[in-house]
N, C-alpha and C positions, 0 to 999 in steps of 0.2 A: 730476316724472321732469327727470332731471338732464341736465349736457349731454354731448354728445357727450365731449366733451375730457373730462369728467370718467369716463365710461366708459371711452374706450380706456385712458385712463389707469391704469384698475382695471385693466384684462384684462391690461394689460400687465405691473403689480404682482405680480398671480399667477402671471402663466406666469412670473416670476423668480422667485419661490419664497418671496418675502418671507412674514414669518408676516403674518395677517389684524388683528393687532391693530398692527401698526408701519403695511401700509399705510393704516388708517382713521387713523391720528394724521398720516401721512403729504399723508390730502389732505381733513384735518381735517371727517370726518365717525365717526357713530359704528359701534362694530364690529357691532353688531345691523343695521345700514342696509347694512354690507359684507355680512353673509350672507342677507339680505332682496334683496339686488340679486341677487346667486349664485342663490339657490333660486329666483326667480322668472323666471331666463334673460333678463334684460334684460344683461348683459353681454356674452352672446352675439349674442345680439339687435343690439344696438347695434353690437359690433363687424365685424360680418359688413356693415353698412350702410355702415360706414366704410369699409370697402376700396376701395369705386369708387372714393370721393374721393380717396383716396391714387392710385389707380391714375392716373386724370384730373390729378392734379397732377403724376405722371409722378417713379418710384420714384428716377431719378436728381435729383432735382434740389436734394437736399443731398450728392452725392459730391465736388462741387467745395469742398466745407467743409469735410470730416472733416479734413482734414490741418491747418486752422484750429483746429477745435473740439481735436483730438486734443492739438495742441500747447500751449493754452490750460490744458487739462485736467491735462495734466502739469504745470506750472508753478503753477497753483493748482488744486486738485482739489476744491475748495469753492465755485468760482464758479458765479453759480445762472446756470440755462437761461435766465433773463429778460438775462443781461446777454451771456453767449453771443449771444441771438437778435439781440441790437441787434448786435453787435461780427457777427455773420455779415449783416444786413443793408446793413449800413455797406458791407463787401466785395462785395455785389453778391444777397445771396440775399433770395427773394421768396416764397418758400413759407412755410407755417403753421407755428405755436407748437409744436400736440401732437407733430407729426412730427419737430421739433427736440428737443423733449425728451422721447420716446423714445430715441430716439438717442443723447442724453445722459446717461440713465439707463444706457445699457447700458455706455456707454465710460467713464463716471467712474469714477475708482480709488477702489477700498471697503478701509479702514483695515482689518487684521485684528483681530480682536477680544484683547485682552489676555488671553493663556492663564494660566488660573486653575491654577497649580503646586501639586497637594497635598506637604505638607509629613508626613512621616510620624514620628515620633521614635519612639528605642531603650525595649526596656522598663525603667517606672520614671523617665524620664528628666522628663516632663510631666505636669500635670492641669492643665484648662480649665476656668474659674470662670465662672458667669453667671448673673443673674436674669431671670424670665417673669414678667410681671403676669397676674395673674388677676383675674376680679371674679365673686364669690357674692353670693347673696343678703344674706348676712352681713355683708359687708364684703371690701375689695380687699382680698388675699392677694399675695405674692411665692414663687415656687418658686426655691431656691436647686439649681443643677444643678452637680454636682461629675463629670468623664468624665475615667480615665486617658489618655493619650492613645492608648500603644500598643495596648492590649487593649479599647477602648471601653467600658469598664466603667463603670457609671453608679450617681450617687450623688444621690437627691432629699431634701430638705425643706419647708417649709412656715413663712414668718417673713410678719411683718405691717409691717415695717419694715425699709427699706435701709440699716443702719448700720454701721459699722465693728465694733462688738459685735456684730451677729448675724452679719457674716462670717469676724469669728475663732471664734464658738461654732458654727460649721456647718461648717467646713472643721477643725474638732476633732472633729466627730463621724463627717464622713467621713472623715478619716484610721483612726479607729477602723473605721469598714464596710470600709475597704481593708486594715486591718491594717499601713498601714510609711505611707510617708510620701516622695512623688515629688523629686525635687529643682529642682525649678521648679515654679509655679503661675503661668498665663497668665490676666490678667482683661481685660476692657475698660478705656477709660477713666474707671472708676468711682469715684466722689470721695472715696468708705471707703478708698481703697484708695491712688489717684494725686493726690495735689497738683496739680502742674502736669508738662504734659511739652512740653520745649524743643527733643525731639531732630531733631524738622524745619527749626530753625534752626540747628544745630550745636551745642545745648546738650545737657541732658542730663534724664535724669526725677527729679523731687523725687517722693519718696515719702512716706507719713503715718507721720509719727516712732513713732507708737504702734504702727502695724501694722509698722512695719521689725522692731522688737521682737518682737512678737509670730511672724516669720517666721524670726529669728535663734534664737526658743526651739523651733520645730518644725524647724530647720534646711535651710529650701527660701529659693528664689531666687526674689524679686518679676520677675516680666515683664508685660510692657502688650504691644497692639497700638497699631501708628501711629494716630494718629489717622483716622478714616475710614477706616481699613481693619480694619474688624472680621472682615473675612472668611477673617483669619488665625485667626480663632478658633472655625472650624467646625465641628470636633469637638462643640462642646458648644453650637452654634448650629442642628443639625442636631435633636439630641436636646430643644431645645424645642419645637419642632414637633412630633416626634412623641408628648411627653408630653401637648401640648394634645389632639393627634386621637386617642392609644391610649385614653391614660387619663383625661382631664378630661372632654370631651368625650361628653357622653349618660349619664356617669354619675352617681348618685345619692350625697351626701353629707349624714350630719347636725347637720355643723359641725366643726369644726378638729379636735376629737380623735379624729371617724370620718375625715376627708380624709388624717390623720398613719396611721391605722390601716391604710389601705386600701395607702396607697404603698410600703410596705416586702415586703408579699406581691406587690404588680404587679412590683417591682424583680426578687424573687426567682424568682418562675415567668412571667415575660413578658419585661420590658427587657432583663434580663443572659443571657438563654437563648436568645431567639430569634437567627437568622443576619444577622450584621449585613451591612448593603448593599455595602459599603468592604472589609473584611477575608473574608468569605465565611467567618464562622466565629461561633461563639459566642463573647461577650463573655468569659463565662465562663470558660469553657475556654482561650480564648488566656491570660487572667487567671493560672489556677492553671499552666499548664503552663509559659510566659513571664514575665507578669511580677511575679508574688506574691513570689517571693524576690528580687528587684534591690531593693525601697523601700527608704528607711532606717529603721531601728527607730523607734515611736513615743518621743514625750518621755517620760519617766518621773511627769510630772504636770501636769495642763492648764498653761495660761498663766492670773497672773494679772494685771489689769492696775492699777495703781495713781492712771490716771485716769478711766478711762471704768467707766461704771453700767453692771450688768447688764440688759439689755432686760426689763420687766414680760415674763410670759407671755400668750399672745392669748389671751381669754376664750371659753371654748366655748360652744354654741348648741346647741340642738334644735332648729332648722329643717334639715324635710327639703325637699331642692334640688337641683336639676340646675343645675351650670355648661354654661352656652353659651360 
């Protein structure tokens, strides 16, 4: 049996429309217990028993202290209910804690969540790059995802390591897949591309010198998300979940060769022909109509590094497996 105050507060939070996960965190109990208390009717039963107590206490008992609470919360929105109780009692309040807590939760100013602004790019301007880690029975592999920001046309391939060389090779194959090069490519804080980022302190972005030469060879600008602001790379973050749920999960692969062999047909027949949730168009249609002609031409030859060693190809396997 849980205390009357816990159940009364639970009922109040439910009526205020807060998510059950947030309520569980607020009360310090599990989300499963929240569902159990609702399902078994304990919330309604205890709350109905609580009402006579509140009526006996007098509905107007807190009324004289509402201006004080309002003034304190206006000046200090995060002031705790315990602190407010002490101040109200010092001013003469003789009521209970739960009644004051319920009132404070109604009166406390709530900060509006920071709006998530969706930045749309013009055709041919930007591609976004990301790695996603997957574990197969024969080893850990990384999916390389490159998505064009305007059309959402997606390219995917698989590598064994996250190195500057694999990033360069994957981008070259992505450009060939698109048939052109966007004006810029957006990365997360990827060490193979970004050495240091001092923009938060008024400094500048320091790029990997070899990768900067690669970008100049292909004619695109390097862009990087601000530290801890990876949501600005959302056009490629969402395809990571889509790749995991729609392609990898529950599908059988014979090894690296089969994994690669199944990926391109999936891009052509599923990922790039589905109606995209944001644009409400098929990526391939949007690409062919608006974006393909705006891409920069491909470089006449692949980039040749004088520093980096080519990454050895991953060894194929013959293990039949399903990735979870």
